[in-house]
C-alpha positions in Angstrom: 23.5 31.0 -13.1 21.4 27.7 -13.0 20.5 26.4 -16.5 17.0 25.0 -16.1 14.3 23.9 -18.5 10.6 23.9 -17.8 9.4 20.5 -18.1 5.9 21.2 -17.1 3.9 20.1 -14.0 5.5 17.6 -11.7 2.5 15.4 -11.6 2.3 15.3 -15.4 6.0 14.0 -15.6 6.4 11.6 -12.5 2.9 10.7 -11.7 1.4 10.9 -8.3 -1.3 9.4 -5.9 -4.9 9.8 -6.3 -7.0 11.3 -3.4 -10.1 9.7 -1.6 -12.7 11.4 0.8 -15.8 10.3 2.7 -14.6 6.8 3.1 -16.1 4.4 5.8 -14.1 3.2 8.5 -12.6 -0.4 8.4 -10.9 0.1 5.3 -7.3 -1.4 4.7 -4.7 1.2 4.3 -0.9 1.2 4.1 0.9 3.9 5.9 4.2 5.1 5.1 6.8 7.3 6.9 10.6 7.8 8.3 10.1 7.3 11.8 13.1 8.5 14.0 11.9 9.6 17.5 12.5 7.2 20.4 9.4 5.3 21.9 8.2 6.8 25.2 10.3 4.2 27.1 13.5 5.4 25.6 14.0 2.8 23.0 15.1 4.0 19.6 14.1 1.2 16.8 13.9 3.6 14.0 16.6 5.8 12.3 14.5 8.4 10.3 16.6 7.1 7.2 15.0 3.9 6.3 11.2 4.2 5.0 8.7 2.1 7.2 5.1 1.1 6.5 2.2 0.0 8.5 -0.8 -2.0 7.3 -4.2 -2.1 8.8 -7.8 -1.2 8.8 -9.0 2.4 10.0 -11.0 2.6 13.4 -12.5 5.3 15.0 -10.0 7.2 17.0 -10.2 5.9 20.7 -7.8 7.8 22.3 -8.0 11.7 22.2 -6.3 14.7 23.4 -8.0 18.3 23.9 -4.4 19.7 24.1 -3.9 18.8 20.6 -7.4 19.9 19.6 -8.1 16.6 17.7 -11.5 16.3 16.2 -12.6 13.8 13.5 -9.6 11.8 13.4 -9.4 7.9 12.3 -6.7 5.6 13.7 -4.8 2.7 12.8 -2.5 0.1 14.8 1.0 1.0 13.9 4.3 1.5 16.1 5.8 4.2 14.0 7.1 7.2 16.2 7.5 11.0 15.4 9.3 11.6 12.2 6.7 9.9 10.3 4.6 12.8 10.9 2.7 13.9 7.5 3.3 10.4 5.9 0.7 9.1 3.5 -2.2 6.9 4.2 -2.8 5.1 1.0 -6.3 3.4 0.4 -6.2 0.7 -2.4 -2.5 0.7 -2.6 -0.8 -1.3 -5.4 2.7 -2.3 -4.5 3.3 -3.4 -7.8 2.2 0.0 -9.3 3.3 1.9 -6.1 -0.1 3.8 -6.6 -2.9 4.2 -4.4 -5.3 7.0 -3.2 -4.4 9.4 -0.4 -7.0 9.1 2.4 -5.1 10.6 5.4 -1.7 11.8 6.6 0.0 10.6 10.0 -0.8 13.4 12.5 -0.5 12.0 16.0 1.0 9.1 17.9 -0.7 7.3 20.9 0.3 4.8 23.4 -3.1 3.0 23.9 -2.1 0.1 26.1 0.0 2.3 28.3 3.3 0.1 28.1 5.5 3.2 27.0 5.4 2.0 23.3 3.7 3.7 20.4 1.0 1.4 19.2 -1.6 3.6 17.6 -1.4 6.7 15.1 -4.1 8.9 13.7 -4.8 11.0 10.7 -7.5 13.6 10.1 -10.5 12.4 8.4 -10.6 13.1 4.8 -14.0 14.6 4.1 -15.8 16.9 1.8 -14.3 19.9 3.1 -10.7 18.3 2.9 -11.7 17.7 -0.9 -12.8 21.4 -1.6 -9.5 22.5 -0.2 -7.8 19.9 -2.4 -9.8 21.1 -5.6 -9.3 24.8 -4.9 -5.6 24.3 -4.7 -5.6 22.1 -7.9 -7.0 25.0 -9.9 -4.2 27.4 -8.9 -1.3 26.8 -11.1 1.9 29.1 -10.5 2.5 29.1 -14.2 5.5 28.2 -16.4 9.1 28.5 -14.9 10.2 30.9 -17.7 
């Protein structure tokens, strides 16, 4: 048997990022991830062990994929490869406080200049529908552990 104590909600104990939605393009973001996949040319600059980050401003997604059924994505110049999937895109991030507002998650990787290197990533656009899902989930608490 594991001796466990109910310490309450995780976010109340360790903190967490805020969330933002309906933000205009050309806002600066920090993107974090643990990339591990090789570049399309076979070079493998990432291990998946060390956290990496990119910084830049969002743009309209300029490279699409019907096969991936991508709609309403925003993009950012970044060389992180797969393995960084799901990594946070933080708006107004403070490295001193290590806090910001979640405004995207890494979803797809692209080689825009066709040199066999990932140079662009994208995230779904966080809109009012995204917020409604977040708000609905925030109101559902699993209850106490014991």
